[in-house]
C-alpha positions as CSV (number, residue, x, y, z in Angstrom):
1,M,0.0,-0.4,0.0
2,L,1.4,3.4,-1.2
3,Y,-0.4,5.4,1.2
4,T,-2.9,5.3,4.0
5,E,-6.6,6.6,4.2
6,L,-5.6,8.8,6.6
7,E,-3.1,10.3,4.0
8,R,-5.4,10.3,1.5
9,Q,-7.7,12.5,3.8
10,S,-4.2,14.3,4.3
11,I,-4.1,15.3,0.6
12,L,-7.6,16.1,0.1
13,S,-7.5,18.5,3.4
14,H,-5.4,20.8,1.2
15,L,-8.2,21.1,-1.2
16,S,-11.7,22.7,-1.8
17,G,-14.4,23.7,-3.8
18,Y,-13.9,22.5,-7.3
19,R,-10.3,21.7,-6.8
20,Y,-11.4,19.1,-4.2
21,T,-14.1,17.8,-6.8
22,H,-11.7,17.9,-9.6
23,T,-9.0,15.7,-7.7
24,L,-11.8,13.3,-6.8
25,G,-12.4,13.0,-10.7
26,C,-8.7,12.7,-11.9
27,E,-8.7,9.6,-9.2
28,K,-11.1,8.3,-10.4
29,A,-10.4,8.8,-14.4
30,A,-6.6,7.7,-13.1
31,R,-7.7,4.2,-12.1
32,M,-10.1,3.8,-14.8
33,L,-7.1,4.5,-17.9
34,A,-4.5,2.1,-15.4
35,E,-7.2,-0.7,-15.6
36,R,-7.6,-0.4,-19.3
37,F,-4.0,0.4,-20.2
38,G,-2.0,-1.9,-17.7
39,G,-0.8,0.6,-15.4
40,D,-0.4,0.4,-11.5
41,V,-3.3,1.3,-10.2
42,E,-2.2,2.6,-7.1
43,K,0.3,4.6,-8.4
44,A,-2.1,6.1,-11.0
45,R,-4.9,7.3,-8.0
46,F,-1.7,8.6,-6.0
47,A,-0.2,10.8,-8.2
48,A,-3.7,11.9,-9.4
49,L,-4.4,12.8,-6.0
50,L,-1.4,14.8,-5.5
51,H,-1.4,16.7,-8.8
52,D,-2.8,19.6,-7.8
53,I,-2.2,19.9,-4.2
54,T,-0.4,23.1,-4.6
55,K,-2.4,24.5,-7.6
56,R,-4.0,27.7,-5.0
57,L,-1.3,28.7,-3.9
58,S,-0.1,32.1,-5.1
59,K,2.5,33.5,-7.5
60,E,4.9,34.4,-4.5
61,E,4.1,30.8,-2.8
62,Q,5.1,28.6,-5.5
63,L,8.5,31.1,-6.0
64,Y,9.0,30.2,-2.6
65,L,8.8,26.3,-3.2
66,C,10.7,26.7,-5.9
67,D,13.2,28.2,-3.9
68,K,13.2,25.7,-1.0
69,Y,13.1,22.9,-3.0
70,G,15.5,23.8,-5.8
71,I,13.5,24.1,-8.9
72,I,14.4,26.5,-11.7
73,P,11.8,28.0,-13.6
74,C,12.6,28.1,-17.3
75,D,11.6,31.5,-18.9
76,I,8.2,30.8,-20.1
77,E,7.5,30.0,-16.6
78,K,8.7,33.1,-15.1
79,I,5.9,34.3,-17.2
80,E,3.2,31.5,-17.1
81,W,3.7,31.0,-13.5
82,K,0.8,28.5,-13.0
83,M,2.4,26.1,-14.8
84,L,4.5,26.0,-11.9
85,H,2.2,23.7,-9.7
86,G,2.8,20.6,-11.3
87,K,6.7,20.8,-10.3
88,T,6.1,21.9,-6.7
89,A,3.2,19.5,-6.0
90,A,5.8,16.7,-7.3
91,A,8.5,18.5,-4.5
92,I,5.5,18.2,-1.9
93,A,4.9,14.4,-3.3
94,Q,8.0,13.5,-2.6
95,A,9.4,15.6,0.6
96,E,5.9,15.0,2.5
97,Y,4.4,11.9,1.1
98,G,7.2,10.1,0.3
99,A,6.0,9.3,-3.4
100,D,8.5,7.3,-5.8
101,Q,10.2,8.9,-8.4
102,D,7.7,7.8,-11.2
103,I,4.8,9.0,-9.4
104,V,6.6,12.5,-8.9
105,E,7.7,12.6,-12.5
106,A,4.4,12.2,-13.5
107,I,2.8,14.6,-11.3
108,A,5.8,17.3,-12.2
109,C,4.8,16.9,-15.9
110,H,0.8,16.7,-15.9
111,T,0.8,20.1,-17.2
112,T,2.8,20.3,-20.1
113,G,3.8,16.6,-20.8
114,R,7.2,16.2,-21.9
115,A,9.3,13.9,-24.6
116,D,9.1,10.3,-24.4
117,M,6.3,10.3,-21.4
118,T,5.9,6.8,-19.1
119,L,3.0,5.3,-19.0
120,L,2.2,6.7,-15.4
121,D,2.9,10.3,-17.0
122,K,0.3,9.2,-19.4
123,I,-2.1,8.1,-17.2
124,I,-2.2,11.3,-15.2
125,Y,-2.1,13.9,-18.1
126,L,-5.1,12.5,-19.5
127,A,-7.0,11.9,-16.4
128,D,-6.3,15.6,-15.2
129,Y,-7.9,16.5,-19.0
130,I,-10.5,14.1,-19.5
131,E,-12.2,13.8,-15.6
132,E,-15.9,13.6,-15.2
133,T,-16.4,17.1,-14.0
134,R,-14.6,18.7,-17.0
135,D,-16.7,20.8,-19.2
136,F,-15.2,22.3,-22.2
137,D,-15.0,22.4,-25.8
138,G,-13.3,19.1,-26.6
139,V,-13.4,17.0,-24.0
140,E,-15.9,14.7,-25.4
141,P,-13.7,13.9,-28.4
142,A,-11.0,13.3,-25.6
143,R,-13.0,10.9,-23.8
144,K,-14.2,8.7,-26.7
145,L,-10.2,8.5,-27.8
146,A,-9.4,7.4,-24.4
147,Q,-11.7,4.4,-24.6
148,T,-9.3,2.7,-27.1
149,S,-6.4,4.6,-27.7
150,M,-4.2,6.6,-24.8
151,D,-1.6,7.9,-27.2
152,E,-4.1,9.0,-29.8
153,A,-6.1,10.9,-26.9
154,L,-2.9,12.4,-25.9
155,L,-2.0,13.4,-29.5
156,Y,-5.5,15.1,-29.8
157,C,-5.5,16.7,-26.0
158,F,-1.9,18.0,-27.4
159,D,-3.2,19.5,-30.6
160,H,-6.6,20.8,-28.7
161,S,-4.4,22.5,-26.2
162,L,-2.0,24.5,-28.7
163,Y,-4.6,25.3,-30.9
164,D,-6.4,27.0,-28.1
165,L,-3.0,28.4,-26.5
166,L,-2.3,29.9,-30.2
167,T,-6.1,31.5,-30.5
168,R,-5.1,33.0,-27.1
169,G,-2.0,34.3,-28.1
170,K,-0.2,32.4,-25.2
171,L,3.3,31.6,-24.7
172,I,3.8,27.9,-25.2
173,H,5.9,25.5,-23.2
174,P,8.7,23.5,-24.8
175,D,8.3,20.3,-23.2
176,T,4.6,20.6,-24.7
177,M,5.6,20.8,-27.9
178,A,8.7,17.9,-27.2
179,A,5.5,15.7,-26.1
180,R,3.6,16.3,-29.4
181,N,6.7,15.4,-31.5
182,S,7.7,12.7,-29.3
183,L,4.1,10.8,-30.3
184,I,4.1,11.6,-33.7
185,R,7.9,10.5,-34.3
186,Q,6.5,7.0,-32.7
187,G,4.2,7.1,-35.6
188,V,1.0,8.1,-33.6
189,R,-1.9,9.8,-35.9
190,R,-4.1,12.6,-35.4
191,V,-7.8,10.5,-35.9
192,I,-10.1,13.5,-34.8
193,D,-9.7,17.7,-35.6
194,A,-8.5,19.0,-32.9
195,T,-9.2,22.6,-34.4
196,E,-13.2,21.4,-34.6
197,S,-14.5,21.8,-31.0
198,G,-17.1,18.8,-30.2
199,V,-16.3,16.7,-33.2
């Protein structure tokens, strides 16, 4: 057992409102994906529980945790500082909850993805995207794809996210481009047009 029910409740006590229900939804989705694609269910649930544990923090608090745990924000993260919650949550998961390295890494990349993602990385990224409380244009195609192909679902998620960022004139994290390119190099092909919401 990776964690006790007492530890689970401790993690959830740091969350409230939408973040609480989102985390429970993510835990449920991570379990479903792990069971469907042969992942470690307990690791997936633990990572899902911890993935947003620092999401509520201010910029100053995020930067404090970066300093405390030796996290060096890249140029993009210094501007889009909310991205830092993946890395700071990963640091808390390791330091305070004794999470294994693969869990820590999956939490750290759940906002951006990364090149050559592990199965656990993919589960947490996708669970965060498709969990049942999410309600945005494009989530249903991702859920549909996740029923049969994790990689096709991930490619759709990256394409949809990139399209959204480009439309809004936002900066794009290089890890997201690396994650998408990695899937393409592995032969994954887009089966749904991510620019057409609700397809």
